[in-house]
N, C-alpha and C positions, 0 to 999 in steps of 0.2 A: 392351272389349277388354283382355286381360290385359297385364301388363308385357312378356311375351315374344311379344305379338301386336301388330303395328303396320305402318304403311307408311312407306317412306323413299324420297325422290326425289333425284336428282342425276345426275351423269355416271357411268355404270356402266362399270367396267373389267372386260371379259371376257378373262381370260388364256388361255382355251382357244381362242377364236376370234381373239385378238389384235385386239380392236376396242373402241372406246369410244363410247358412245351415251347420249343423254338417256333416262332411264327411271324407272320406279317399281318398287320391290321391296315385295312383300307378305309379311310374316312372320306365321306362326301357330304358336303353341306351340313357339317357338324354332327353327322350320325355315322355309326359304324356300318359300312356296307358289307364288309366281309372280313373273316378271320381265317387265315390259311396257315396250316402247319408247314414248317420248313425243315430241312435236314439240319440246319444250324442257323444260329443268329447271335448277335452280340450279347455279351454277358451283362446285360442290364435288364431289369424286370419291369414289365408293364402290368399294372393292376388298377382296379377302380379306385377313385379318390376316397379320402376319408370323410366321415360324417361326425360332426359334434352333435350328439343326441340330445343335449339339453344345455342351452347357454342363454344368458342375458347379455345381448350385444352391448347394452348400455354400460355394463360393468367394465368393459374394456376402455371406457371413456372416449370411444371412437364411434362416429356414425357408421352405419352398416357398410357404406362404400369403402371407408378406410379400414374397417375390420377385415374386409375381404382382401384388401391389398396385402395385409400381413399373413392372413390365414393360408392363402394359396401357396406361399413360399414353402409351407410345411406339408403340402399335399392335401389340404382340406378343400373340398369342392362344394360342400353344403353344410348348413346348420339347421337344427330344429330349435327355433328361437322363441323364447317367451318374452314379449315386449312389456312385461309386467311393470318394469321400473318407470318407463315413460308413460304408461297407461295410468299409473298412480298420480302422475303430474298433470297430464293433459287429456286423459281419456282416449276415446276413439281417434281423436285428432292426432294424438301421439303415435298410435298404432299405424295409422295411415301414413304418417311421416316416415316411419321405419320401412314400411313396404315400398313406398315411392322411392326413397333413397336407395334401398337395396336393388331396385330394378335398374339403376343407372350404371351398374357394373356387371361383368360376366361372372356371376357367382350365384349359387342357388340357396337363397334364404327362404325358409319355410316358417312362417310365423303362426302362433297360436292365439286363441282368444283368452285373454288373461282373466281367470275366473275369480280372483280375490282382490278386487279394487273397490274399497280399501281392503287390506288383508284382515283387519279386525275393526271393531267399532271403538277401539280404545286409543285411536290415534287420528290425527287430522291429515287428510290427503287432498289432492287437487281434483279428484274425480270419483264418481261412484258408478260402477258398471253392474247393473242388475240383470235379471233374466231377459229383459227385452234387448239389452245390449248384446248378450250372448247369442240371442236369436239372429240379430242383425249381422254379427260377426261370423258365426258358424254356418250361416246360409251361403257365405261366400266361398267359392271353390278354392281360392288361394289361402284360406285359413284352414290349416290341416288338422288341428286338434284343439281340445280344451286344455289350456295350460294349467300348471300345477294347482291342484286343489289344496291350498295351504290350511284351510279351515277344517282340519280333521275332526275337532270336537263337533263342528256343525254337521259333519257327515255322520258321526257316531250317534248324535242325538237328534238326527233328522230335522235339522233346521229347515224351515219352509223355503227360504230363498236358496239355500244350498241345494236342496232337492230339486227345485225348479231348474237351476242351472245344469245339474247333472242330467236331467230329463231332456234338456235341449240338445246336449251333446249326443245322447243316445238316439234321439230323433234323427239327427243328421249323420248317424253312424260314424262318428269321429272319436278317436281314442281320447281318453282322459288321463292326463299326467297327475301323479301324486306328489305329496310332500308331507311326510309324517315321520319325523325323526324319533327313533326309539320305540315306535309302535310295534307291539308283538302280541302273540296269542290271540285271544278272542277279539280284542279290539282291532287287530290287524285284519283278521278275517272279515269283520263287519265292514271295515273301510274298503277292502278290496271287492267284496261282494256288491258294494254300491256302484261298481263299474269302473273303478280306478285301476289303471293297468301298469303304471311304472312308479318307481321312486328313486330319486337321486340323493336322498338324505340318510341312507343307512350308514352307520358308522361302526357296526360290529357284524361279524359273520353270523352270529346267532340271529340277529334281527333280519339280515338279508335272507337267510335260509327259511326263516319263519314266513316271510312275505312270498318267497318263491313257492313254497308248498301250497299257498292259497291262490296261486296263479299269476303272481305279479312278475314283471321283468325289472331287473335292477340295473340302474345306470351308475357305473363306477365313476366317481367324480374325482378329479384332480385339478383344483383351481389354484388361485393365488393364495387363498387363505385356508379354505376347506380342502383337506387332502385325505382321501379315503382309499386310495389305490392299494396300499400295503395291507390294509385291514380286510379288503374284499377280493383281491385278485384271485385267491384260491377258489372262488366260485367257478373259475374256468375249468377246474378238474372235472366236474360233473354237470355243470349248468351253463356251458358256453352259449347254448341257444337262448338263454335267458339274460345274457349280459350285453349291455351297450356301454360305450365309453363317452364321457362328457367332461366338459370343463366347468360348466355352471357359471363361474365368475372368474374372469381372467383379466388382470391388469395389463396395460399396453406394453410395459417393459418385459413382462413374462411372455406375452404373445409374440414379441420379436424373436424370442429364443426358441419357441416351439409350441406345438399344439397337440392334437390327437396322435400325431406321429411319435411323440414321446412316450405315450402310454403303450402304443403298439410295440415299440422297441423294448420297453421295460418288461412287458408280458412275455415276449419271445426270449429275452435274456433269462427269465425265470424258468424256461424250459417248456412253456406251453406250445402246442403245435401251431405253426405259423398259420395254417388254414383256419383253425378255430379262432385265433386272435383276429385275423383279418375279417372273418365273417361277423364277429362281434362288433368290429369297428366300422363295418361297411354294410353288409347285407341285413343284419338285424334291425338297424334303424330304418333302412329303406323299406323293408317289409312291414315293420310295425306301423309306420306312419304313412305308408303308401306314397312315398316320395318319387317324383319323376327324375330320378338320378340314374344314370347308366351304370350297369354292372359288368361291362366288358363282354356284351353279347351282341350278336348280329342284330341290327335294327335299333340298338340302344343309342341314346345321346352319347357322344364321345367325351364322357366325364372320366378322366383317367390320369394316372400319374406314372412317371418313370423314376425308379429308384436304383441305386447302385447295387444293392444286395438286400436280402431278406433277413438281415440281422441288425444292421445299422439304420436302414431305411432313410438314407440321405436322399432327399428329393432332388432329382435332376431337372424334371419338367412337370408342369401341371397343366392340364387341359380341361376346359369347361365348355361343353357343347362344341368340341373340336377347336376351340380357340386357345392358343398358347397364352397362359396368363401368368406363368412364372417359369424362370429358367435359371438354374445354378445359383439359387439364393436371391435372385432379383425379381421383384414383382413387376409385371408388365401392365398392371392395372393403373390407370392414371387417377390422380386426385380430382374429385368432382366438386363443383360449386354447390353449396347447400344453404338453406335458410336456418334460422336459429329460433324456433318456437320456444316459448318459455312461459312460466307461471310463477311469479315471484313477488310477494308482498311482505316486506318486513322492515321494521324501524331499526335504526342504529341502537346499540345497547351500550351500557356503561358497566364498570366493575360492580357498581351497586346492584345491578340486576341479577348478580350471581350470589347474593347474600343468602345464607342458610342459617336459620335461627339456632343458636347454641342451646338446644333443649336437652342436652346430654350428648356426650361425645361418641358414644357407641352407636354405630350406624350399620345398616345392611349394605354390603359392598358387592358389586358385580365383579366376579372373578372371570376375566377373559382368559381363554385357553388357546395356546398356539395351535394353529391348524384346525380349529374346530369352530363351528357356529354356536354350539351350545355353550352355556356359561354355568358357573356355580354361584351359590349365595354364601358369602362368608361374613363374619362379623369383624369390624375393624374400628380403629380409632382415628377420627379426623383431628385436626389441630384447631384449638379454640383461639381466635384472635378477637378478644372482647366478646361481643354478642354473635359474631360470625364464625361458622365452622369453615375451615379452609383445607386445602390439600395438605396431606401429610407425605411429603416427598421422601422422607427417611424410611417410611414403611411402605412406600409405593401405593398409597391410597389417595387417589387424585379425584378432584371434582370433575364431574361430567354433566353436560346439560344438552337438552334438545329444545330447539326453538321453532315454533310454527312458522313456516315460510309462506303460508297461503293467506293468513290474516294476522293482524297485530295481536300479540299475546305475550305474557311473561314466560321466561324460560322454565322448564321443568328440570329439576336438579337432583343428582344422585352422586354416588361415589363408585370408583372403579379401581381394580387392582390388575397388575401385570402389563400396564401400558409403559411404565418405566420413566416417564419424563422427569427430568431433574430441574428443568426451567422451561419457560415458554408454554406454547399451546399448539395443538393440531386441531383442525376443524375441516368439515366436509359437508357438502349438500348431497352427497351420495350416502344415504342412510336408509337402508331397507326397512320397511317397504314403502313408506310414504314420502321419503326423501325430504324431510325437514332438515334444519341445520343441526349438526351434532358437533360438539366440541369437548375436548378434554384438556385441562391445563394445570400447571404447577401453581398458578395464582390467578385471581379473578381478573386482574388488569390484562394479563396476557390472553385470557379467554375472550374478553370483550374485544381486544384488538383483532384476534383471529376471526371472530364472527363478523365484525364490521367490514373486514376485507372481503369476505364472501358476499355480504350484502351489496357492497359497491360493485362487485363483478357479476352479480346476479347468478352466482353459483361457482363452485370450484372446490379444490382441495388446497389447504394452506398449512404451512408450518412456520411459526414465528416466535420471536422473543422480543425483548425491548429494543434490540438493535438490528435484527435481521428479519427478512420476509422472503419466503419461497412460495410462490402462488402459481397454480395451474388453473386458469379460468375454464369453466365448462358452461358456455353460453347456451347450448342446446338443452333446454329443460333443466339446467343445473346439473346435468348428468354427463354430457358428452361435449367434446371439443369439435369445432368445425375445421380444424387445422390438419395438416399432413400427419399421418400416423407416426412416422419416425420422429417428427418434431415433438409430438405429444408424448411419445415414449421417453424421449430425452428429458422433457420438462417434468414428467412424472418421476423419473429416476432422481432428478435433482431435488424435488420436493420430498420424496421418500428418504433420500440421504439427509435432508435437513431435519426431518422428524427424528431420525436416528441420532443425529448430532445433538439433539436436545435431550437425549437419554433413552429414547424408545428402543427396546431390544427385540420387538416383534419382527418377524420376517416381512410381513406386509402390513404396516401400521394402519394405512387408510382402509384396506380391505377389512381388517379386523374391526376397526372403528365403525365401519358401515353396518356391521351386523349387531351392534350393541343396541339398536333400536328395533331389531327384528323380533317382535313379540311372539310370533308363532313358533319360535324355537326356544325351548326352556334354557335356563331356568329364570334368572333375574335379568330383566332388560329395562330400558327407559324409553318412554314415548314422550311426545310433546305435552301429554296430559298427566304424566307422572310415572313413578316407579311401578313396575309390573312384574307380578309373579306368574311366569309362564306355565308352571306346574299346576297351579290352582286356576289359572286363566282369569286373574282379577288383579286390581291394583293393590299395592301393599304400602305400608308406612315406611318412611325412611329410617326411623329410629328403631333399633333392634328391640329395646325393652317395650315398645308400644306395639310390636308386631303380633 
């Protein structure tokens, strides 16, 4: 019998019939040939593998092949992946890289056509994907859907390019993912009636219920920074058929610890029926996106997992197309060799490049919020050092800058609260959506040092002060490492710890930092072109009295 042909016995979980029975599964050439009921079987449970219904693989800082190595340990067999991050850096070349790398391992990556590259016209990115690019991508069978339509104002006001892109997706009969945080009422109705079918950005029950009533499905997200599980899980009471689970953005150290299995366990712990929870985590995404993932039926690909029980969901084995890819917490997927495509042009900076004219110390400040992508606008006091406004560490009002990585330009500068640094600086080239260089520091010299370290390495995340440096290079598009997933996770943990040693109190400093340039999520953000009011969708002045 070949490696992809075998028999497996246990308690079989049939999600279609909502029943569990002792039985034997016969697999031949990677497909389920038969499922036979038995009088008894071992007290282990066989069920279809989990699906992450919305994820940016790039946010794990791992290439797809390395992401798979970690995900299968937790029973994940497939992802619905938006390559939006690398598309903003490298365009279709970047999407092709993700697809090709994903194919080197036994895992089911389903990539979408990134609809908002760039996400807005208020930032500099490395590519521009218009309607023609959408046609080229969505005509490919391997591209399963149009990825999140972040430009919801463009949908509401019927922007010509947005309408053309939506028309392409409808022409190819492929679902369109949404991204409209806080949208409710009549605006939500208009957005959904434009053909948009899902949203992973809901952060209140009221918003989610509003969107469901107009026909949308809700992806409950629990990532490294944005955590909406507790706010939304009660949707399972009456709307389990409209719920999908996703991680959206998951850093490597968190992915080592768990994935969709964690959400399944938490939902069952709250008392929701195990069949409803599993259907949300498995069948709902498969059916919505028409994925070629097995659901433990005769004739299906043998995409399945074995768990010890249906409360803890400790994964004993994971199979993809009948191939054993993880067992007892160990990944059986091997590291693959990969190239390092990139797009990086930036000059070294000095402390003088972060000068802010002292035109009045009262400034608009980005208030970062733990566990959220949204921010608030508050008024704060910077510290005057002669003609320069500098960070006010006593009040936790720190200088933040975004620097164009695609062409030579001066930094755009603002101020931010709740990062907490007492000394030094943290910086990253993972800065949604355009992935320019973003830096926050207690002083201008530390900010310059952090930025120059990233320029030298052509991308990465770094925490440093005058005497110390902790750097994780990300040579693949400035977003991902080409190294072993476990080594990357350890290096990230070290850099994360270094950021916290500088005073940062956030659970995920670099994940939160990465969203401070995300203009499509309100309220106050910073792009390489300036301070941006996401509520009004326009640039705003730094000084409060001039606003």
